[in-house]
Structures are given as C-alpha cells and as structure tokens.
N, C-alpha and C positions, 0 to 999 in steps of 0.2 A: 677255063673257069677261074683260074687265079687272076687272070687279067680283069675279068668282069668284077671280081670281088674288090680288087684294088681300085677300079674305076668307081664302084659304088661307094667305097670308103672316102675317096677323094671328093666325090659329089656331096656326100653327107657332111664332110668337114667344111666344104665351101659354103654349104647351106647354113650351118650353124655358126655364123659369124657374130661378132659382138653387137653389131647394129640390130640384128634380128632378135638376139637374146634380150637386149634392152627394150625393144618395142614389145616383145611378148610379156616381159615382166611388168612393164608399165601398163600394158593392156589389162592385166589382172587388177592392178591397183586402181585404175581409173573407173572400173565398173563395180568396185566393192560397195560404194555408197548407194548405187541405184535402187536396190530392192529393200533398203532398210526401212524407209518411212512407211511403205505398204505392209511390211512384216509386223510393224508395231501399231497398225491401225486400231486394234482393240484397245490398246493402252492410251493412244491419243484421243480416242472417242470418250473414254472415261475421264481422262485428266482435263480435257478442254470442253467437255460436254458438247460434242459435235454430233450432228446428224449424218446419216449416210450420204445425203446430197453434199454436205460440206466436205466429207471425206473424199467423195468423188472429185470435187473441185481441187482439193489438195493434190490428187493424183493427176489431174489434167493440166494444171498450170505449168509444172516443169517441162513437159514435152512441148507445150506452146512456146516457152522461152527458147527451147532448142530450135524449133522451127524458125523463129524470128531471127536468130543469130547464125543459122547454118550457112547461108551464102556469104555474109561478111567474113566469117571466120575462114572459109575456104579461100577467099581472095587474099586475106592476110597471110595465110600459109604460103601461097604462091609468091607473095611480095616479100616476106621477111624470112622465109625458110622454115623447114619442119622443126628443127631443133629448138628454135626460139619459141615457137607456138606450143610445143609440148611442155616446155618450162612454164609458159604462161598458164596453161591449163592446170598444171599441178599447183601452182600458187593459188589459183582460184578455188581449187578443190580444198586446199587447206583452209582458206578463208571461210568457205561454206561449212566445213566441218566444225571449225571453231565457233562460228555463229550458231550452228545447230546445238552445240553443247551448252549454249547460254540462252536458248529459246524458251521463253516462259509465256508465250502466247502464239496462237496459230499463224498470225501474220509473219512474225519473225521466222517461224519454222518454214513457211512456204518460201520466203526469200532465201533461206539457207539451202533448202533442197533444190531450189532453182539454180543456185550457184554450183552445186555439185553436179547437176545435170548439164549446166553450161560447160563445165569442165570436159565432159565427154564430147560435146559439140565442137569445142576447140581442138581436142585431142585427136579425134578420128581423121579429119582430113590431113593433118600433119603426119600422123603416125602411118596411115595407110600409104600416103604419098611417099614417105621416106622408105617404107619397106618395099614397095613395088620398084622403086628406082635402084634398089640393091641387086635385083635379079633380072635376068633375061626372061622372056615370055615363057619358055619351056619349064623354068623352075619356079615361076611365080605361084602357081597353085599350091605347091608343097610349102613354100615359105608362108603364104597366107593361111594355110591350114594350121601351122604352128602358131602363128600370130593370133588366129581366131580362137585357138584352144585357150590362150591366155584370157581373152575376153569372156569366154564361157565360164572359166573358173572364177573370174571376178564376179560374174552375175550370180553364181551359186554361193559364193563365199559370204556375201552380205547377209542374206537370210539365215545362213548357218551360224554366222557369228552372233546374230541376235539370239538364236536358240541357245548357244553356249553361254554367252555373257549374261543375258537376261534370264533365260530359263534355268541354267545350272548354277551360275555364279551370283545370281541375284543382283546384277548391276542395274543402274538406272539407264534409260535409253540415251540420255545426254552423255553419259560416260562412254558409251559405245562410239558415238561420233567423235568424241575427244580422243579416244584411243586410236581410232583409225586415221587420224590426221598424221600420226607419226610415220607410218610406212610411206606416206607421200614424200617425206623428206628423203628417204632412201631412193625413191624414183628420181627425184631432182638430182641427186648425186650421180646416179648412173647416167642420166642424160648429159650431164656436164662433161663427161668423159668421151662423148661422141665427138668425132671430128667434124668441124664446121665445113660445109660445102661451099667452095669458092664460086664466084660468079662465072669463072671460066668453066668449071665443072657443070654448072647449071646449063650453060649453053651447049656443052658437049652432050649432056643427057637429053636435052631437047632435040638435038640433031639425030639422036639414035632411035626416035620413035618408030620409024618405018622398019628398022632392023628388028625391033622388039615386037612388032606386030601391033603397034599402037595407032590410033587414029591421028590424022593430021589436023583435024579441027574438032571443036567441042560439040556443038549442037547439030548432030546428025539425026536423021530419022530413026536410026537404030538406037541411039542414046535415048531419045524421047520415049520410044516404045519400051525400052528396057526399064526406064523409070516408071512407066505405066504398069509393066509387069510387077515391079517391086511394090508399087502402091497397092495393087490388088492383093498381092500375097501378104503384105503387112496388115492390111485391113482385116483379112481373115485370121491371121495369127494373133493380132491384138484383141480381137473380139473374143477368141477362145481363152487367151491367157488372162484376160481381165476377170473372168468369172469362173475359171477352172476350180479354184479351191471352194468357192461357194457352191458350185454345181456338185462337187464330190460330197459336200456336207449335206445339202438339201435333197439331192436326188439319189446319190449312191450310199448315203448313210454313214459316211466316214466322220471321225472326229477331226477337229482342225489340225491336230498333230499329224495324223496320218495323211490328211489331204495335203498339207504343206510338204510332207515327205515325198509324196508322189510328184508334186511340182518341182521340188529340189532335185530329185533323182533324174527327172527328165532333163534338167539343165546340166547336171553333173556329167551325164553321158557324153555331152559335147566335148569334154576334154579328150576323149578317145575319137569321137566322130569327126571332129574338125581336121586333125592330121590325116585320118584315113581318107576323108573326102578330098583333101588337097592332093594326095598321092593318086587317087583314082581320076581326078580331073586332069592331072598332068598326063596320065596314060590314055584316057579315052577322049579328052577334049572337054572344055568347060561346059558348053551348051548341052552336049549329049549327056553329061553326067548330071546336070541339074534336072533335065527331063526324067532321067532314070530314078534319081534319089527322091525327088519330089513326088513323082508318080507312085513309087512304092510307099512313101510315108503317108500319102493321103488315102491310099487303099487301107493301110493300117488304121487310120483315124476313122474311116467309114465303118470298118469291121468292129471297132471298139464301141461304136454307138449301137450296134445291133445285138451285142452280147450282154445279158444282164449280170453275169458273174463279174464281181469286182476285180478278181485276180486277173481274169482275161482282159478286162478293160485296162487295168494298170499296165500289163505287159504290152498290149497293143499301143496304148498311148505313149509309153516310153519309147517304143520302136518308131512311132510317128515323129517324136521329137528328135530321136537319133538320126533319122533320115533327113529331117529338115536341116540339122546342123551340118551334115555331111556336104551340103550344097554351099556352105558359107564361103569356102575358099574359091570355088568356081565363080560365084557371083562377084566377089571382089576382084578376081582376075579379069573377068569380062569387063568390069568397069575400067580397069587399067587399059584394056585394049581399045575401049571406046573413047578414051580421052588422051589428048596429047600430053607428053611428059611435062611440058612447061605450065600446063593448067591442071595438073593432077590434084592439087589441093582443092580447087573449085569443083573438080569432077567428083571427088569423094564427099564433098559437102552436099552435092546434089544426090549422091548415092544414099546418104543417111537421112536426107530430108523427108522422104515418104514415111520412114519409121517414126519421125517426130510428129508429123502431121496426123498420121493414122493413130498414133499413141494417144492423141487428144480426142479424136473423133470416134474411133471404134468403140471405146467403152460406153459412150452415150448411146450409140446405135444398138449395141449388144444389150444394154439395159432395157431399152424400149422393146426389143424383140422378146427378151425373157419375160418381161412384165405382161406382154400381150399374148404371146404364144407358147411360153415355157422355155426352159433352158435348152432343150434339144434344138430349137429353132436357131440358136446361135451357131451350133456345130454344123447344121445342114446349110445355113447361109454361107458359112466360111468355106465349106466344101465347094459350093457353086463358084465362089470367088476364086478359089484355088484352080479349078478346072479352066476358068476363063483366063487366068493369068498364064497358065501353061500354054494355052492356045496363042496368046500374044507373043510369048517368048519363041515358040516354034515357028510361027508364020510371019512375024513382023520384026524380029531382031536378027540382024546379020553380023556375025563375028568371024 
C-alpha cells in the first residue's frame, strides 16, 4: 500500500509541472473575454440602438473570423513553435481589449471582439500541442482534464465579472474590457519563463509518435470521421447554448438574472467535471469514456425536456452540462492520437474548426426552428444530432 501511495504521489508530482500550470492558467485568461459581449447585449442594444438581427450578426462574426484563421494559425504553430504563438495570441488579446475599451460604435466593437476571439484561435493549437507533447499517451487525458478545467473557468469568469463589475460596482462595460487587459500581461510573463523547445527536441518528439500511440499521418479516415462527429456535436451544443437563456425566460418563466445563473452554473461545474473526466478517460479509455459520458448527459437533457418543474429541469440540465464537460479531456486526447506530433498544431486547429463554423451557423438554424416550431424544436433537433454523432464515433472512428 505504501508503495502504491508513493507511486501515486510521484505520478501526481510529474503531472503538475510548470508547463502544465502555465497552460492551465493561460487557458483561463484566454477565455475570459469570450462571453462578455453577449452578456452585455441588452446594454449594447440600448446604447447603439441595435435590432435583434444586428445583435445576432455581432455574435456570428467573431466565430467566422475564428474559422477563417484556424488552419493558418495551426500551420504557424507547427512552424514557429507553441511558445511564440501563445505570446502572439496574448498580445492580440490585449490589443482587442484595449480597442473594445474605446469602442464608441458597433463596427469598432465587432473588430475588437473579433480580435479577442482570434486570440483563442491562435492560442488553442499552440497550447494543446504544447501540453500533449509534455506527456505520454497514458497520462494525456489527466493532463488535458486539468488544462480543460482552466478553459471552463475562463468561460464562466467573463459573464460573472460582468455581473460583479457592472451589476454590483456600476462600472461601464468599456471599463471591464480595459481591466481584463491587465491579467493578460501576467500570462505573457508566465509564458516567457517556459523553456524554448530546440529543433533537435522537435525531431525527437516527432520520432516518438508511435511510442505514444500517435498517428503517423494527419488525414486519415478516422480523423475525418472524428471531425464529423465533432461537427454534429457542436451543431447541437451551439443550437441549445445560443437560446438557452431566452428559452428559460420565455418558456420556463425565469428572470434574466436566474436564467443567466443557470447557464453560468452549468459552465462552472466544468471546473470539477474536466479533471474527473480526464482521470476516467485514462482508466477506461478515451473513446469508451466519451460514449459513456455523452450518453448519460444526453439522457439527462431528454429528461429535462419532459419535466415541467423548473427545479428538476435545472438539475438535469446542469447534469447534462457536467457530463458533456467530462468528455473534454478524452476528445482532446483522441485528437492527439490521430495526429502526428510534428503536425499537432495543425491537428488542433482542425479540432477547434467545427466549433467556430458551427458557432456561426447553429444560431441561425436554431432561430429559424424556434420561430417556426417553438423553442422545444431546438432541443429535440439537437438530441437527434447528438445520437447521430455518437453513432459516427462508435462505428467510424478507430483509435
């Protein structure tokens, strides 16, 4: 027993190295900006006299920018190294935040928000590539679970900061953007202390892909089908996420405060769900764990739609979000297996591309469904997409 405890301690100590700590903290910082502009839509609508369609356009343009730059930034990550590209991403985030703090018309705001979204597009391939190369295949899910928890915290932090700074402290929204530019400087300092990877080490890492369970080439049938699985899943997720708060207000009778709290709580649970998911994926296998966690989550979602009680709906919906996040580490680990080490940046650019594309398309489709058939049609359509995506993963993806 003592030997097992010592082994576990040694493994945990080797897992929590400086590189993973830096990538986890910077993952928090890079996602803080993402939810701010949608959280202040009511303020923007009044200040700039915008219609709902114009607000939808503001929401759609940044993901489109992400999609356009996804492949080039992945290639640049493989060419110039992860450390340099993470630094570039943070400088762009600071530029976008400063521009947003001075935005006095919608066009400038859209450009500013697009820049902070571009920050994540540049950051993800570099950060995920860097993290996966730090660990062998058996420990990757655990590492990616911790890394993913940072991103989840960042997603939740933005809207929560809007609530605190604007709701409680009566700040202006431009001041929020200005304030959040300063933590990015901390991220830059942390990244600067990372050791540069030499070209010799790059070659050694590339030669180890077979030992680590990685693919020897990029565009395999399994990779294409895994991206198809991701696209279907992201389509369903984006459809629901875009209209959740409005659904809770119009159908379930909640105020915007409580509706936003439900959405934030669902995201915040990911801080716990992501590490748990990484641990379970390492024990059971990535693909098996995705099938189990997604299957459970989507059962919770279906049940939530059948129960009229708002408390039951909230509990089941949060459980659905928790299960979804538990698959995060497994999905990113599978992507590492399906891509050669020397092309890991491009691989992760492809990994995040479906989210960017569907983030622009799904809200439009969901809006048409809601207008024609009601809000429930969004959830039922998403469930169909989810079931099809699991079938693609089970029968068409080999890892």
